[in-house]
N, C-alpha and C positions, 0 to 999 in steps of 0.2 A: 544483808546489804540494802541500803535505802534505794539504790538505783536498779535493783534486780526486778525484772518484770515477771508476772505470773503466767503469761502465755506468749506465744509467738505472734509478732505483728508483721506488717508488710515488709519492713526493713529486714527482719530476721529471715523471713521466707525467701526473699530475693537473694539475700546473702548465702543462705544454705543451698539454693538452687545453683548458684555460681560455684560454690565449693564442690557440690556433688558432681557437676559437669567436669571440673578440673581434675578431681580425684579419680573419676571414672576413666578419663583419658590418660591419666598418669600411669596406670598399670600397664597399658599398652606401650606407652613411651618407655617405661622402665624395661620391659621385655625386649624392645627393639635395641635399646642401648646396651643390653647384656652381650650383644655380639662384639662390642668393642671395649666395654669396661666391666670387670668382674663385679659380682653382687655386693660384697661387703665394702669394697673400695668405692663403688658407685654410691652406696648409701652414706658412707662416711664422708665422702667429698661434698656431697650436696648439703649435708648437715653442717659441716664446718663453714662452707661458703655462705649458707643462709644465716648461721650464727653471727658471722661478721656483718652481714647486712642488718640484722636486728640490732646489733650493738651500735652501728652507725645511725640507724633510724632513731633509736632511743636517745642517743647523744644529741642528735639534731633537734629533738623535741623536749629536751631537758628531763627525760624520764630516767630515774635512777635504777640501775641494775645492781645496787649494793647487796652484799650477802648478809648485812647486819640487821635485817628486818625479820629474822627468824624463819626464813624460807629455805635455808640451805638443805636441811634434812629432806624436806618434801621435794625439793628440786633435784637432789641426787637420786632419790627413789624414782621420780617421774622420768628423769633422763635415762636411767638404767632400763626401765620398762620400755621406754620409747625405742632404745637401741635394740633390745631383744625383739620387739615387734617388727622392726624393719629388717632385721637380719632374717627373720622367718619369712617375710614377704619376698625379699629379693632373692633368697636362696630358693624358695618355693616356686618362683616364676621360672626357674630352670626346668622344672618338672611338670608343671601344669600350665594350662592356657591362661592368658590374662583375663579372659572373660569369666573363667571359673574362679580364679583367685579373688576377683572383686566381689563375687557373691559370698564367698566364705568369710572374707574379712568383715563383712557387715552383719555378722552375727553379734558384733560387739554391743549394739543397743540392748540386747537381751541380758548381757552381763551387767550393764550399767543399771538397767531397770531393777534387776534382782538385788544388786549390791547397794544401790543408792540409799535405801532406807536405813542401812547400817551406818551410814556416815551423815546423812541429812534426813532427819525424820519427816520433814515437811514435804519431801518429794517422794512419798510412797506411791507406787503405781496403782491405778485403779484396776478393777477386774477387766474392764474393756481394754485397757492398755496391755495387760498381760495376755489377753486373748489375741490381740493384734500381733504381739511379739511371737506368740506361739504359732500363729499362721505363717509368719515369716520364717521361723525356725523350721517348720515342717517342709517348706519349700527348699530351704538350704539343705536339709537332711536328704531329701529326695534327689537333689542334684548331686550330692556327695556320693550316693549309691551308684551313680552312673560311672564314676571313676573305677569301680570294681570290675566293670566289664571290659575296660580297655578301650571303649569306643571314643573316649574323649581325651586320648593321650595328648599331652603337650610336648612329647619328646623327652629325652633325657640328656644330661650333659655328657661331654666327652669323658671317657674313663668309667662309665657306668654301664658298659655293654652287657653286663650280666643281668641287669634288671629288666623285667618285662614292661611293656608300655602301661599295663594296668597297675603294676606296682609303683612305677614312677609317678603316675597320675595321682594315686592315692597318697603318696608321700607329699606331693605338692599341695594337694587339697588339705591334708592334715596340718601342714605348716600354715596354710591360710586360716584354719580354725584356731591354731595356736596364736597367730597374730591377732585374731579377733579377741581372744581372751586377754592378751596383753594390752590391747588398746583399751578395752573396758577397764582393766586394772589401772591403767594410767589415768583415765578420767576419774576413777574413784580416789586415786591417790591425790590428785589435784584438789578435788572437792573436799577431801577429808583432812587436808593439811592447811598450813598458812598460805599456800599458793592460791587458795580460794579467794583471798582478798588482795592478792598481788596483781600488778598490772599484767595485761596480756603479753606485753613485751618481755617482762621478766620470766613469766611462765614459759614462753616459747624459747627464750634464750637458754634457760636451764636445760631443756630437753635437747635442743640442737647442739649445744656445746658438749654436754656429757655424752650424747649418742655419737657425735662426730669423733670424739676421742676414742670411745670404746669400739666403734665399728672399724675405724681405720687401724687401730691396734689389732683387732681381730683379723683384718685382711692380711696384715704382716705375719701374724701368728700362724695362719693356715697356709701361708705361702702363695697367695694369689699373685698372678703375674700383673705387674703394673705397667700399662702401656706408656710410652713416652708421649708427653703432651704434644710435641711437634709431629708425632706420627698420626695423631687423631685428625680425621677429616672434619669438614664443616658440619656434617650431619650429627655425629656423636657430640661434638662441642655444643651445637645448638640445642640438642635434646637435654644435655646436662644443664645448660643455662636455663631452659624452660623449667626443669625440675627444681633447680636451686632458687631462682628468682620468683617465678610465678606460683609454683606449688608450695615449696617448703618455706619460703619467706612470706609471700603475700597472703596466700589462702590460709596457711596455718595461723598467721597473725589474726586474720579475720575470725577464724574458728575459735581461738582462745578469747577473743573479745566477746563473741557470742556466748561462750561458756560462762563468762563472768556476769552477763546481764540477763540470761534467759534460763529457764528450767532445763537441767541436764538431760532428763529423760525425754522431753519433747524434742530437744535438739538432736540427740543421738539417734532417736527413732526416725527423725525426718531424713537423716543421711542414708537410710535404707534405699533411697532413690538412686544412690550412686551405682549399685550393680546394673541398673538399667543403662546408664550412660557407659559403664564399663563394657557391658555386653555389646552395645552398638559399636563402640570403638574397636573392640577385638574383631568383630565381624567385618567392619569396614576397612581397618588398616592392616590386620594380620590374616584376613581370610579364614578366621576360625569358624567352625561350624555352629550354626544356630540350632541346637538340638531341642527336642520337645521338653526334656527335663529341665534344661537351663531356662527355657522360655517360661515354663510353669513356675520355676523358682523366682524369676523376676516378677511375675504377676503376683506371686504370694507376698513378696516383700512390699510391693506397691499397695496391696490390700491391707497388709499389716500396718503400714504407716498411716493409712486412712483411718483405721480403727484407733490407733494410738493418739492421733491428733484431732479427732473429731470433737467438736465442742459438745459439752454435756447438754442434754435436753432440759430446758427450763420447765419448772412445774407450771401448770395452767393457773391463770389468775394472778 
């Protein structure tokens, strides 16, 4: 694409920092909202609401969301992967802490870096970038081991009284890792299909519309209790509005614009800063413990992102 840049500039860095802060906070917001809205219904509702906002936004700007441009197959695949990713996240948050979940989700840049050369040969990661991702992965792996001790239990949902805290935490952590794989696969599906040349609005609309239908249907299929809208108080409604409008609509639209204009490996690796924001939000809003392992994991992802995005050294002369 003629408008694709080869490296991150000030606009991209500022935009990514904003996205990282919002996504880090959103894991905590999601966990708080689970007290009033079950996981699949919560994920499906926000996707459907944001899909409507994207459609209205695209219509107001004259941006076509037509299915006749060859993007349907890629859109259905990306939307299905997107739905599976958020099912894993929202269900996993019932079992593990929000600050832990956010660390595991951001293993996805490792998936993108390894898989991107298979779909876009020009974005092959360098040895330094792979080393940076390996550092981040090591930190995540060490944090995951903490769940085996039960020290970081995030609790377990009602009806799971037979599971130990350690088992519950490992299940939640594992769902976080699965979500990371699915997010990475979604990015690869977008870049490897005709969605790579589609507008950010159409790419996002596919994922929101497809995931909204699948997640809501999944909620009905498993028999989640649907609370009456009138019975919800101001807090859960406000939290759902934040997830729908600010995170799922605005920040994801910005994210897909970045994906269209900047290198995918650099962008996805930069989002490894999100666990730091998520850790701080979990500690601040949910009183979750700031353990040594989790702190080291965050330090590792910060070091990893520095290695991935450091400018190459110029030859003298």
